[in-house]
Every structure is written in structure tokens, then in C-alpha cells.
C-alpha positions in Angstrom: -18.7 -131.1 -86.5 -16.8 -131.9 -89.7 -19.2 -129.7 -91.8 -18.7 -126.9 -89.3 -14.9 -127.1 -89.6 -15.2 -127.0 -93.4 -17.5 -124.1 -93.3 -15.2 -122.1 -91.0 -12.1 -123.0 -93.1 -14.0 -122.0 -96.3 -15.0 -118.7 -94.8 -11.5 -117.9 -93.6 -10.0 -118.8 -97.0 -12.6 -116.7 -98.9 -12.0 -113.8 -96.5 -8.2 -114.0 -96.8 -8.3 -114.2 -100.6 -10.7 -111.3 -100.8 -8.5 -108.8 -99.0 -5.7 -108.5 -101.6 -8.3 -108.1 -104.4 -10.1 -105.3 -102.5 -6.9 -103.5 -101.6 -5.7 -103.7 -105.3 -9.0 -102.4 -106.5 -8.7 -99.4 -104.2 -5.1 -98.8 -105.3 -6.0 -98.9 -109.0 -9.0 -96.6 -108.4 -6.8 -94.2 -106.4 -4.1 -94.0 -109.0 -6.7 -93.4 -111.7 -8.2 -90.6 -109.7 -4.7 -89.1 -109.1 -3.9 -89.2 -112.8 -7.2 -87.6 -113.7 -6.5 -84.8 -111.1 -3.1 -84.0 -112.7 -4.7 -83.1 -116.1 -7.0 -80.1 -116.5 -10.5 -80.9 -117.8 -10.9 -81.3 -121.5 -12.6 -78.0 -121.9 -9.7 -76.2 -120.4 -7.2 -78.1 -122.6 -9.2 -77.2 -125.7 -9.3 -73.5 -124.8 -5.6 -73.5 -124.1 -4.9 -75.1 -127.5 -7.3 -72.9 -129.5 -7.5 -69.5 -127.7 -4.8 -67.7 -129.7 -5.7 -64.2 -128.4 -5.8 -65.5 -124.8 -9.3 -64.0 -124.2 -10.4 -67.0 -122.2 -12.8 -68.3 -124.9 -12.6 -69.6 -128.4 -14.0 -67.6 -131.3 -15.3 -69.0 -134.5 -12.2 -67.6 -136.3 -9.9 -69.3 -133.8 -11.8 -72.6 -134.1 -11.8 -72.4 -137.9 -8.1 -71.5 -138.0 -7.1 -74.6 -136.1 -9.2 -76.8 -138.3 -7.8 -75.1 -141.4 -4.3 -76.1 -140.2 -5.5 -79.7 -139.8 -7.1 -79.6 -143.3 -3.8 -78.4 -144.8 -1.9 -81.1 -143.1 -4.3 -83.8 -144.4 -4.4 -82.3 -148.0 -1.3 -84.2 -149.2 -1.4 -82.9 -152.8 -2.4 -79.3 -151.7 -5.3 -79.1 -154.1 -7.7 -77.7 -151.5 -9.7 -80.9 -151.4 -9.6 -84.0 -149.3 -10.0 -87.4 -151.0 -10.9 -90.7 -149.4 -7.3 -91.7 -149.7 -6.0 -88.5 -148.0 -8.5 -88.9 -145.2 -7.6 -92.5 -144.8 -3.9 -91.8 -144.7 -4.4 -89.0 -142.1 -6.5 -91.4 -140.1 -3.8 -94.2 -140.3 -1.1 -91.6 -139.3 -3.2 -90.5 -136.4 -3.7 -94.1 -135.3 0.0 -94.8 -135.5 0.8 -91.7 -133.5 -1.7 -92.7 -130.8 -0.4 -96.2 -130.7 3.2 -94.8 -130.2 2.0 -92.5 -127.4 0.2 -95.4 -125.7 3.3 -97.6 -125.9 5.4 -94.7 -124.5 2.9 -94.3 -121.7 2.9 -98.0 -121.0 6.7 -98.0 -120.8 6.6 -95.1 -118.4 4.0 -96.8 -116.2 6.0 -100.1 -116.3 9.2 -98.3 -115.3 7.5 -96.5 -112.5 5.9 -99.7 -111.2 9.2 -101.5 -111.3 10.9 -98.7 -109.4 8.1 -98.7 -106.8 8.3 -102.5 -106.5 12.1 -102.7 -106.1 13.1 -103.1 -102.5 15.0 -100.1 -101.1 18.6 -100.7 -100.4 19.2 -101.1 -96.7 21.8 -98.8 -95.2 24.5 -100.6 -93.3 23.8 -100.7 -89.6 26.2 -98.8 -87.3 27.7 -101.0 -84.6 
């Protein structure tokens, strides 16, 4: 009888502790899906960024023009060549920019979570 009580108690505890984990997993998955739905697919974003003549596709010239801009940005001494140092500096600058963007995104998500978690102020009841 004692073993049966322990078995039932264990089952109840495991079940009770599993529910919040499952609900949280669904919540996280749902938010990720919603975030993914807000942004257009990568191909669309690439065409938006590169399609300068708005033809709906990216020509070789449009593709090369964008990369020529990036090359000029990376070519610190404007000699028409990229050195290991210039590539390394560009990479470090890109990493710093991405880190900053991720920190900003983290702050926005944190602020949003805090707002959602804050209890709504109750309106005074009319008597």
C-alpha cells in the first residue's frame, strides 16, 4: 500500500511539473513562428536590397554593383586591393555591428517581456 501511495504521488508530481515545461515550450515555439512570419523570406529580402531597377530579379550587374560598394568600404587605403588586415578589420567591424544589433534586439525583447509580465493596473470599482 505504501509503495502504491508513493507511485501515485510520484506520478502526480511528475505530471504537475511537466505541464509548465510543455506550455512554455509551445509558447516559445509559437513566438519564434510569429517572428519568422513577420519577416519576408531571405530571397525576397535579397531581391529588395539588390534589385535597383525594380524588375523583380537581380542581374549580374546589380549583384556586382552591390559587391563593388562593399569592396570600396573594405578597401581602407583605396588602392583597389584588399589586404589581410583590411579584410580582418572589416570582419571585426561587422562582428561589432552584429553584436550591437543583437544587444539591441535582446533589450527590446527584455522590455517587451517585462511589459507583458507586469500586472495590469486594476480600475477602481464603482460602488
